[in-house]
PyMOL Python script that loads the backbone (N, CA, C, O; Angstrom):
from pymol import cmd

cmd.read_pdbstr("""\
ATOM      1  N   MET A   1      -8.601  -2.332 -16.938  1.00  0.00           N
ATOM      2  CA  MET A   1      -7.811  -3.195 -17.773  1.00  0.00           C
ATOM      3  C   MET A   1      -7.654  -4.553 -17.106  1.00  0.00           C
ATOM      4  O   MET A   1      -6.754  -4.735 -16.286  1.00  0.00           O
ATOM      5  N   PRO A   2      -8.478  -5.472 -17.430  1.00  0.00           N
ATOM      6  CA  PRO A   2      -8.361  -6.810 -16.829  1.00  0.00           C
ATOM      7  C   PRO A   2      -7.096  -7.526 -17.299  1.00  0.00           C
ATOM      8  O   PRO A   2      -6.759  -7.498 -18.483  1.00  0.00           O
ATOM      9  N   THR A   3      -6.416  -8.153 -16.377  1.00  0.00           N
ATOM     10  CA  THR A   3      -5.252  -8.988 -16.695  1.00  0.00           C
ATOM     11  C   THR A   3      -5.375 -10.268 -15.907  1.00  0.00           C
ATOM     12  O   THR A   3      -5.973 -10.285 -14.831  1.00  0.00           O
ATOM     13  N   ASP A   4      -4.823 -11.327 -16.423  1.00  0.00           N
ATOM     14  CA  ASP A   4      -4.910 -12.634 -15.776  1.00  0.00           C
ATOM     15  C   ASP A   4      -3.600 -12.997 -15.106  1.00  0.00           C
ATOM     16  O   ASP A   4      -2.530 -12.557 -15.527  1.00  0.00           O
ATOM     17  N   ALA A   5      -3.692 -13.798 -14.068  1.00  0.00           N
ATOM     18  CA  ALA A   5      -2.532 -14.358 -13.380  1.00  0.00           C
ATOM     19  C   ALA A   5      -2.890 -15.782 -12.994  1.00  0.00           C
ATOM     20  O   ALA A   5      -4.069 -16.125 -12.913  1.00  0.00           O
ATOM     21  N   THR A   6      -1.894 -16.606 -12.758  1.00  0.00           N
ATOM     22  CA  THR A   6      -2.104 -18.009 -12.404  1.00  0.00           C
ATOM     23  C   THR A   6      -1.665 -18.247 -10.964  1.00  0.00           C
ATOM     24  O   THR A   6      -0.626 -17.745 -10.535  1.00  0.00           O
ATOM     25  N   LEU A   7      -2.455 -19.009 -10.225  1.00  0.00           N
ATOM     26  CA  LEU A   7      -2.125 -19.378  -8.851  1.00  0.00           C
ATOM     27  C   LEU A   7      -1.311 -20.662  -8.868  1.00  0.00           C
ATOM     28  O   LEU A   7      -1.709 -21.635  -9.508  1.00  0.00           O
ATOM     29  N   THR A   8      -0.168 -20.679  -8.169  1.00  0.00           N
ATOM     30  CA  THR A   8       0.667 -21.882  -8.109  1.00  0.00           C
ATOM     31  C   THR A   8       0.144 -22.826  -7.037  1.00  0.00           C
ATOM     32  O   THR A   8      -0.751 -22.475  -6.269  1.00  0.00           O
ATOM     33  N   SER A   9       0.705 -24.017  -6.992  1.00  0.00           N
ATOM     34  CA  SER A   9       0.312 -25.002  -5.982  1.00  0.00           C
ATOM     35  C   SER A   9       0.659 -24.544  -4.573  1.00  0.00           C
ATOM     36  O   SER A   9       0.112 -25.068  -3.602  1.00  0.00           O
ATOM     37  N   LYS A  10       1.565 -23.567  -4.446  1.00  0.00           N
ATOM     38  CA  LYS A  10       1.938 -23.021  -3.143  1.00  0.00           C
ATOM     39  C   LYS A  10       1.101 -21.798  -2.775  1.00  0.00           C
ATOM     40  O   LYS A  10       1.357 -21.158  -1.755  1.00  0.00           O
ATOM     41  N   GLY A  11       0.097 -21.468  -3.601  1.00  0.00           N
ATOM     42  CA  GLY A  11      -0.755 -20.319  -3.308  1.00  0.00           C
ATOM     43  C   GLY A  11      -0.125 -18.993  -3.698  1.00  0.00           C
ATOM     44  O   GLY A  11      -0.540 -17.945  -3.203  1.00  0.00           O
ATOM     45  N   GLN A  12       0.861 -19.019  -4.570  1.00  0.00           N
ATOM     46  CA  GLN A  12       1.553 -17.798  -4.978  1.00  0.00           C
ATOM     47  C   GLN A  12       1.117 -17.395  -6.381  1.00  0.00           C
ATOM     48  O   GLN A  12       0.671 -18.225  -7.174  1.00  0.00           O
ATOM     49  N   THR A  13       1.254 -16.111  -6.667  1.00  0.00           N
ATOM     50  CA  THR A  13       0.973 -15.591  -7.990  1.00  0.00           C
ATOM     51  C   THR A  13       1.907 -14.423  -8.258  1.00  0.00           C
ATOM     52  O   THR A  13       2.556 -13.912  -7.346  1.00  0.00           O
ATOM     53  N   THR A  14       1.970 -14.011  -9.496  1.00  0.00           N
ATOM     54  CA  THR A  14       2.762 -12.851  -9.883  1.00  0.00           C
ATOM     55  C   THR A  14       1.807 -11.738 -10.264  1.00  0.00           C
ATOM     56  O   THR A  14       0.880 -11.954 -11.044  1.00  0.00           O
ATOM     57  N   ILE A  15       2.025 -10.552  -9.720  1.00  0.00           N
ATOM     58  CA  ILE A  15       1.214  -9.400 -10.104  1.00  0.00           C
ATOM     59  C   ILE A  15       1.669  -8.995 -11.504  1.00  0.00           C
ATOM     60  O   ILE A  15       2.858  -8.767 -11.725  1.00  0.00           O
ATOM     61  N   PRO A  16       0.737  -8.904 -12.446  1.00  0.00           N
ATOM     62  CA  PRO A  16       1.125  -8.587 -13.819  1.00  0.00           C
ATOM     63  C   PRO A  16       1.926  -7.279 -13.918  1.00  0.00           C
ATOM     64  O   PRO A  16       1.689  -6.334 -13.165  1.00  0.00           O
ATOM     65  N   LYS A  17       2.867  -7.247 -14.852  1.00  0.00           N
ATOM     66  CA  LYS A  17       3.773  -6.111 -15.030  1.00  0.00           C
ATOM     67  C   LYS A  17       3.011  -4.805 -15.232  1.00  0.00           C
ATOM     68  O   LYS A  17       3.411  -3.774 -14.691  1.00  0.00           O
ATOM     69  N   GLU A  18       1.926  -4.828 -15.997  1.00  0.00           N
ATOM     70  CA  GLU A  18       1.161  -3.606 -16.243  1.00  0.00           C
ATOM     71  C   GLU A  18       0.630  -3.012 -14.932  1.00  0.00           C
ATOM     72  O   GLU A  18       0.600  -1.794 -14.756  1.00  0.00           O
ATOM     73  N   ILE A  19       0.215  -3.888 -14.024  1.00  0.00           N
ATOM     74  CA  ILE A  19      -0.303  -3.442 -12.721  1.00  0.00           C
ATOM     75  C   ILE A  19       0.844  -2.896 -11.877  1.00  0.00           C
ATOM     76  O   ILE A  19       0.732  -1.814 -11.301  1.00  0.00           O
ATOM     77  N   ARG A  20       1.950  -3.645 -11.802  1.00  0.00           N
ATOM     78  CA  ARG A  20       3.117  -3.185 -11.024  1.00  0.00           C
ATOM     79  C   ARG A  20       3.610  -1.844 -11.521  1.00  0.00           C
ATOM     80  O   ARG A  20       3.884  -0.945 -10.726  1.00  0.00           O
ATOM     81  N   ASP A  21       3.725  -1.704 -12.828  1.00  0.00           N
ATOM     82  CA  ASP A  21       4.204  -0.443 -13.405  1.00  0.00           C
ATOM     83  C   ASP A  21       3.216   0.688 -13.143  1.00  0.00           C
ATOM     84  O   ASP A  21       3.622   1.801 -12.810  1.00  0.00           O
ATOM     85  N   GLY A  22       1.919   0.410 -13.291  1.00  0.00           N
ATOM     86  CA  GLY A  22       0.899   1.430 -13.081  1.00  0.00           C
ATOM     87  C   GLY A  22       0.851   1.943 -11.652  1.00  0.00           C
ATOM     88  O   GLY A  22       0.513   3.102 -11.412  1.00  0.00           O
ATOM     89  N   LEU A  23       1.190   1.074 -10.701  1.00  0.00           N
ATOM     90  CA  LEU A  23       1.197   1.461  -9.291  1.00  0.00           C
ATOM     91  C   LEU A  23       2.577   1.913  -8.815  1.00  0.00           C
ATOM     92  O   LEU A  23       2.732   2.363  -7.679  1.00  0.00           O
ATOM     93  N   GLY A  24       3.564   1.792  -9.680  1.00  0.00           N
ATOM     94  CA  GLY A  24       4.925   2.164  -9.275  1.00  0.00           C
ATOM     95  C   GLY A  24       5.479   1.221  -8.225  1.00  0.00           C
ATOM     96  O   GLY A  24       6.245   1.638  -7.356  1.00  0.00           O
ATOM     97  N   MET A  25       5.095  -0.054  -8.297  1.00  0.00           N
ATOM     98  CA  MET A  25       5.532  -1.032  -7.298  1.00  0.00           C
ATOM     99  C   MET A  25       6.995  -1.389  -7.501  1.00  0.00           C
ATOM    100  O   MET A  25       7.517  -1.396  -8.616  1.00  0.00           O
ATOM    101  N   LYS A  26       7.643  -1.691  -6.360  1.00  0.00           N
ATOM    102  CA  LYS A  26       9.026  -2.144  -6.414  1.00  0.00           C
ATOM    103  C   LYS A  26       9.204  -3.273  -5.412  1.00  0.00           C
ATOM    104  O   LYS A  26       8.360  -3.491  -4.543  1.00  0.00           O
ATOM    105  N   SER A  27      10.293  -3.972  -5.543  1.00  0.00           N
ATOM    106  CA  SER A  27      10.593  -5.091  -4.658  1.00  0.00           C
ATOM    107  C   SER A  27      10.566  -4.636  -3.201  1.00  0.00           C
ATOM    108  O   SER A  27      11.134  -3.599  -2.859  1.00  0.00           O
ATOM    109  N   GLY A  28       9.911  -5.407  -2.351  1.00  0.00           N
ATOM    110  CA  GLY A  28       9.843  -5.088  -0.926  1.00  0.00           C
ATOM    111  C   GLY A  28       8.598  -4.322  -0.521  1.00  0.00           C
ATOM    112  O   GLY A  28       8.325  -4.188   0.672  1.00  0.00           O
ATOM    113  N   ASP A  29       7.820  -3.807  -1.502  1.00  0.00           N
ATOM    114  CA  ASP A  29       6.573  -3.112  -1.155  1.00  0.00           C
ATOM    115  C   ASP A  29       5.611  -4.069  -0.468  1.00  0.00           C
ATOM    116  O   ASP A  29       5.576  -5.258  -0.785  1.00  0.00           O
ATOM    117  N   ARG A  30       4.838  -3.553   0.464  1.00  0.00           N
ATOM    118  CA  ARG A  30       3.849  -4.347   1.195  1.00  0.00           C
ATOM    119  C   ARG A  30       2.486  -4.172   0.535  1.00  0.00           C
ATOM    120  O   ARG A  30       2.164  -3.099   0.025  1.00  0.00           O
ATOM    121  N   ILE A  31       1.696  -5.236   0.553  1.00  0.00           N
ATOM    122  CA  ILE A  31       0.366  -5.235  -0.055  1.00  0.00           C
ATOM    123  C   ILE A  31      -0.625  -5.774   0.966  1.00  0.00           C
ATOM    124  O   ILE A  31      -0.336  -6.735   1.679  1.00  0.00           O
ATOM    125  N   THR A  32      -1.796  -5.147   1.031  1.00  0.00           N
ATOM    126  CA  THR A  32      -2.870  -5.625   1.895  1.00  0.00           C
ATOM    127  C   THR A  32      -4.014  -6.103   1.012  1.00  0.00           C
ATOM    128  O   THR A  32      -4.410  -5.411   0.074  1.00  0.00           O
ATOM    129  N   PHE A  33      -4.550  -7.291   1.312  1.00  0.00           N
ATOM    130  CA  PHE A  33      -5.694  -7.829   0.594  1.00  0.00           C
ATOM    131  C   PHE A  33      -6.893  -7.830   1.526  1.00  0.00           C
ATOM    132  O   PHE A  33      -6.785  -8.250   2.678  1.00  0.00           O
ATOM    133  N   THR A  34      -8.039  -7.361   1.035  1.00  0.00           N
ATOM    134  CA  THR A  34      -9.272  -7.347   1.817  1.00  0.00           C
ATOM    135  C   THR A  34     -10.351  -8.075   1.031  1.00  0.00           C
ATOM    136  O   THR A  34     -10.639  -7.715  -0.111  1.00  0.00           O
ATOM    137  N   LEU A  35     -10.955  -9.107   1.642  1.00  0.00           N
ATOM    138  CA  LEU A  35     -12.046  -9.846   1.011  1.00  0.00           C
ATOM    139  C   LEU A  35     -13.359  -9.164   1.359  1.00  0.00           C
ATOM    140  O   LEU A  35     -13.715  -9.055   2.533  1.00  0.00           O
ATOM    141  N   MET A  36     -14.076  -8.707   0.350  1.00  0.00           N
ATOM    142  CA  MET A  36     -15.351  -8.021   0.536  1.00  0.00           C
ATOM    143  C   MET A  36     -16.490  -9.049   0.561  1.00  0.00           C
ATOM    144  O   MET A  36     -16.316 -10.165   0.072  1.00  0.00           O
ATOM    145  N   PRO A  37     -17.651  -8.690   1.122  1.00  0.00           N
ATOM    146  CA  PRO A  37     -18.770  -9.633   1.218  1.00  0.00           C
ATOM    147  C   PRO A  37     -19.235 -10.188  -0.131  1.00  0.00           C
ATOM    148  O   PRO A  37     -19.773 -11.294  -0.186  1.00  0.00           O
ATOM    149  N   ASP A  38     -19.036  -9.440  -1.212  1.00  0.00           N
ATOM    150  CA  ASP A  38     -19.481  -9.916  -2.530  1.00  0.00           C
ATOM    151  C   ASP A  38     -18.401 -10.715  -3.261  1.00  0.00           C
ATOM    152  O   ASP A  38     -18.500 -10.912  -4.472  1.00  0.00           O
ATOM    153  N   ALA A  39     -17.378 -11.174  -2.552  1.00  0.00           N
ATOM    154  CA  ALA A  39     -16.266 -11.984  -3.069  1.00  0.00           C
ATOM    155  C   ALA A  39     -15.282 -11.172  -3.900  1.00  0.00           C
ATOM    156  O   ALA A  39     -14.423 -11.755  -4.562  1.00  0.00           O
ATOM    157  N   THR A  40     -15.379  -9.850  -3.889  1.00  0.00           N
ATOM    158  CA  THR A  40     -14.387  -8.991  -4.514  1.00  0.00           C
ATOM    159  C   THR A  40     -13.190  -8.890  -3.582  1.00  0.00           C
ATOM    160  O   THR A  40     -13.352  -8.798  -2.365  1.00  0.00           O
ATOM    161  N   VAL A  41     -12.007  -8.906  -4.141  1.00  0.00           N
ATOM    162  CA  VAL A  41     -10.793  -8.730  -3.348  1.00  0.00           C
ATOM    163  C   VAL A  41     -10.207  -7.360  -3.676  1.00  0.00           C
ATOM    164  O   VAL A  41      -9.974  -7.036  -4.840  1.00  0.00           O
ATOM    165  N   VAL A  42      -9.972  -6.565  -2.640  1.00  0.00           N
ATOM    166  CA  VAL A  42      -9.362  -5.252  -2.805  1.00  0.00           C
ATOM    167  C   VAL A  42      -7.896  -5.371  -2.409  1.00  0.00           C
ATOM    168  O   VAL A  42      -7.573  -5.821  -1.310  1.00  0.00           O
ATOM    169  N   MET A  43      -7.015  -4.963  -3.313  1.00  0.00           N
ATOM    170  CA  MET A  43      -5.582  -4.993  -3.049  1.00  0.00           C
ATOM    171  C   MET A  43      -5.114  -3.556  -2.873  1.00  0.00           C
ATOM    172  O   MET A  43      -5.361  -2.709  -3.731  1.00  0.00           O
ATOM    173  N   ARG A  44      -4.441  -3.282  -1.763  1.00  0.00           N
ATOM    174  CA  ARG A  44      -3.920  -1.938  -1.509  1.00  0.00           C
ATOM    175  C   ARG A  44      -2.412  -2.010  -1.362  1.00  0.00           C
ATOM    176  O   ARG A  44      -1.877  -2.878  -0.672  1.00  0.00           O
ATOM    177  N   LEU A  45      -1.747  -1.095  -2.015  1.00  0.00           N
ATOM    178  CA  LEU A  45      -0.301  -1.009  -1.934  1.00  0.00           C
ATOM    179  C   LEU A  45       0.069  -0.191  -0.702  1.00  0.00           C
ATOM    180  O   LEU A  45      -0.420   0.925  -0.526  1.00  0.00           O
ATOM    181  N   LYS A  46       0.928  -0.739   0.145  1.00  0.00           N
ATOM    182  CA  LYS A  46       1.360  -0.062   1.372  1.00  0.00           C
ATOM    183  C   LYS A  46       2.828   0.315   1.202  1.00  0.00           C
ATOM    184  O   LYS A  46       3.708  -0.351   1.748  1.00  0.00           O
ATOM    185  N   ASN A  47       3.098   1.387   0.441  1.00  0.00           N
ATOM    186  CA  ASN A  47       4.488   1.736   0.196  1.00  0.00           C
ATOM    187  C   ASN A  47       4.907   3.054   0.826  1.00  0.00           C
ATOM    188  O   ASN A  47       5.978   3.573   0.512  1.00  0.00           O
ATOM    189  N   LYS A  48       4.088   3.599   1.702  1.00  0.00           N
ATOM    190  CA  LYS A  48       4.441   4.839   2.395  1.00  0.00           C
ATOM    191  C   LYS A  48       4.904   4.498   3.806  1.00  0.00           C
ATOM    192  O   LYS A  48       4.272   3.701   4.500  1.00  0.00           O
ATOM    193  N   SER A  49       6.005   5.103   4.222  1.00  0.00           N
ATOM    194  CA  SER A  49       6.457   4.911   5.592  1.00  0.00           C
ATOM    195  C   SER A  49       5.890   6.033   6.462  1.00  0.00           C
ATOM    196  O   SER A  49       5.418   7.045   5.945  1.00  0.00           O
ATOM    197  N   VAL A  50       5.935   5.855   7.751  1.00  0.00           N
ATOM    198  CA  VAL A  50       5.437   6.861   8.686  1.00  0.00           C
ATOM    199  C   VAL A  50       6.193   8.172   8.517  1.00  0.00           C
ATOM    200  O   VAL A  50       5.602   9.247   8.619  1.00  0.00           O
ATOM    201  N   THR A  51       7.477   8.092   8.263  1.00  0.00           N
ATOM    202  CA  THR A  51       8.255   9.320   8.118  1.00  0.00           C
ATOM    203  C   THR A  51       7.841  10.111   6.876  1.00  0.00           C
ATOM    204  O   THR A  51       7.935  11.338   6.873  1.00  0.00           O
ATOM    205  N   GLU A  52       7.388   9.435   5.832  1.00  0.00           N
ATOM    206  CA  GLU A  52       6.905  10.137   4.641  1.00  0.00           C
ATOM    207  C   GLU A  52       5.582  10.852   4.906  1.00  0.00           C
ATOM    208  O   GLU A  52       5.273  11.854   4.260  1.00  0.00           O
ATOM    209  N   LEU A  53       4.805  10.339   5.854  1.00  0.00           N
ATOM    210  CA  LEU A  53       3.505  10.921   6.164  1.00  0.00           C
ATOM    211  C   LEU A  53       3.592  12.025   7.212  1.00  0.00           C
ATOM    212  O   LEU A  53       2.615  12.737   7.444  1.00  0.00           O
ATOM    213  N   ALA A  54       4.740  12.170   7.839  1.00  0.00           N
ATOM    214  CA  ALA A  54       4.909  13.169   8.895  1.00  0.00           C
ATOM    215  C   ALA A  54       4.560  14.557   8.392  1.00  0.00           C
ATOM    216  O   ALA A  54       5.016  14.982   7.330  1.00  0.00           O
ATOM    217  N   GLY A  55       3.749  15.253   9.164  1.00  0.00           N
ATOM    218  CA  GLY A  55       3.385  16.617   8.832  1.00  0.00           C
ATOM    219  C   GLY A  55       2.192  16.745   7.903  1.00  0.00           C
ATOM    220  O   GLY A  55       1.777  17.862   7.591  1.00  0.00           O
ATOM    221  N   THR A  56       1.623  15.619   7.447  1.00  0.00           N
ATOM    222  CA  THR A  56       0.485  15.721   6.539  1.00  0.00           C
ATOM    223  C   THR A  56      -0.806  16.059   7.278  1.00  0.00           C
ATOM    224  O   THR A  56      -1.738  16.598   6.681  1.00  0.00           O
ATOM    225  N   LEU A  57      -0.867  15.750   8.553  1.00  0.00           N
ATOM    226  CA  LEU A  57      -2.023  16.105   9.371  1.00  0.00           C
ATOM    227  C   LEU A  57      -1.599  17.160  10.384  1.00  0.00           C
ATOM    228  O   LEU A  57      -0.628  16.972  11.116  1.00  0.00           O
ATOM    229  N   TYR A  58      -2.314  18.243  10.420  1.00  0.00           N
ATOM    230  CA  TYR A  58      -1.986  19.272  11.388  1.00  0.00           C
ATOM    231  C   TYR A  58      -3.242  20.068  11.704  1.00  0.00           C
ATOM    232  O   TYR A  58      -4.190  20.104  10.919  1.00  0.00           O
ATOM    233  N   LYS A  59      -3.230  20.698  12.859  1.00  0.00           N
ATOM    234  CA  LYS A  59      -4.347  21.536  13.277  1.00  0.00           C
ATOM    235  C   LYS A  59      -4.020  22.971  12.904  1.00  0.00           C
ATOM    236  O   LYS A  59      -2.901  23.433  13.123  1.00  0.00           O
ATOM    237  N   LYS A  60      -4.985  23.671  12.348  1.00  0.00           N
ATOM    238  CA  LYS A  60      -4.767  25.035  11.903  1.00  0.00           C
ATOM    239  C   LYS A  60      -4.234  25.884  13.062  1.00  0.00           C
ATOM    240  O   LYS A  60      -4.769  25.845  14.170  1.00  0.00           O
ATOM    241  N   GLY A  61      -3.194  26.636  12.793  1.00  0.00           N
ATOM    242  CA  GLY A  61      -2.616  27.499  13.812  1.00  0.00           C
ATOM    243  C   GLY A  61      -1.511  26.843  14.618  1.00  0.00           C
ATOM    244  O   GLY A  61      -0.826  27.521  15.384  1.00  0.00           O
ATOM    245  N   ARG A  62      -1.321  25.540  14.465  1.00  0.00           N
ATOM    246  CA  ARG A  62      -0.249  24.835  15.185  1.00  0.00           C
ATOM    247  C   ARG A  62       0.844  24.440  14.208  1.00  0.00           C
ATOM    248  O   ARG A  62       0.580  24.116  13.050  1.00  0.00           O
ATOM    249  N   LYS A  63       2.071  24.474  14.696  1.00  0.00           N
ATOM    250  CA  LYS A  63       3.187  24.058  13.864  1.00  0.00           C
ATOM    251  C   LYS A  63       3.275  22.533  13.867  1.00  0.00           C
ATOM    252  O   LYS A  63       3.018  21.907  14.896  1.00  0.00           O
ATOM    253  N   PRO A  64       3.632  21.926  12.736  1.00  0.00           N
ATOM    254  CA  PRO A  64       3.815  20.463  12.698  1.00  0.00           C
ATOM    255  C   PRO A  64       4.935  20.039  13.648  1.00  0.00           C
ATOM    256  O   PRO A  64       5.907  20.769  13.844  1.00  0.00           O
ATOM    257  N   VAL A  65       4.788  18.863  14.228  1.00  0.00           N
ATOM    258  CA  VAL A  65       5.781  18.318  15.140  1.00  0.00           C
ATOM    259  C   VAL A  65       6.598  17.268  14.386  1.00  0.00           C
ATOM    260  O   VAL A  65       6.021  16.357  13.792  1.00  0.00           O
ATOM    261  N   PRO A  66       7.928  17.377  14.397  1.00  0.00           N
ATOM    262  CA  PRO A  66       8.749  16.358  13.726  1.00  0.00           C
ATOM    263  C   PRO A  66       8.536  14.991  14.357  1.00  0.00           C
ATOM    264  O   PRO A  66       8.270  14.885  15.554  1.00  0.00           O
ATOM    265  N   VAL A  67       8.654  13.946  13.547  1.00  0.00           N
ATOM    266  CA  VAL A  67       8.446  12.567  14.020  1.00  0.00           C
ATOM    267  C   VAL A  67       9.324  12.257  15.212  1.00  0.00           C
ATOM    268  O   VAL A  67       8.892  11.572  16.139  1.00  0.00           O
ATOM    269  N   GLU A  68      10.548  12.750  15.203  1.00  0.00           N
ATOM    270  CA  GLU A  68      11.483  12.469  16.281  1.00  0.00           C
ATOM    271  C   GLU A  68      10.999  12.977  17.633  1.00  0.00           C
ATOM    272  O   GLU A  68      11.417  12.465  18.672  1.00  0.00           O
ATOM    273  N   GLN A  69      10.116  13.983  17.633  1.00  0.00           N
ATOM    274  CA  GLN A  69       9.626  14.561  18.892  1.00  0.00           C
ATOM    275  C   GLN A  69       8.313  13.948  19.370  1.00  0.00           C
ATOM    276  O   GLN A  69       7.834  14.293  20.450  1.00  0.00           O
ATOM    277  N   LEU A  70       7.731  13.057  18.595  1.00  0.00           N
ATOM    278  CA  LEU A  70       6.475  12.425  19.008  1.00  0.00           C
ATOM    279  C   LEU A  70       6.749  11.424  20.125  1.00  0.00           C
ATOM    280  O   LEU A  70       7.754  10.714  20.096  1.00  0.00           O
ATOM    281  N   SER A  71       5.855  11.368  21.108  1.00  0.00           N
ATOM    282  CA  SER A  71       6.015  10.378  22.179  1.00  0.00           C
ATOM    283  C   SER A  71       5.421   9.063  21.733  1.00  0.00           C
ATOM    284  O   SER A  71       4.516   9.021  20.899  1.00  0.00           O
ATOM    285  N   ARG A  72       5.932   8.010  22.290  1.00  0.00           N
ATOM    286  CA  ARG A  72       5.429   6.670  21.918  1.00  0.00           C
ATOM    287  C   ARG A  72       4.401   6.210  22.884  1.00  0.00           C
ATOM    288  O   ARG A  72       3.864   5.112  22.739  1.00  0.00           O
TER     289      ARG A  72
END
""", "prot")
cmd.dss("prot")
cmd.show_as("cartoon", "prot")
cmd.util.cbc("prot")
cmd.orient("prot")
């Protein structure tokens, strides 16, 4: 679904509402932009915190370790 946006003189734009709603974006979410060699721009929403990801990776036979117990 192509949608248009306008770039301001300050280099700012608004992400169209349909895109924000489709991604479940909210105020304060972080976004990463990646420029590809063919001039395509990939936008990724970074709305997961480390604590939300805790326990998603584990080795079979081992119990997950809580984030609070991880060493820095």
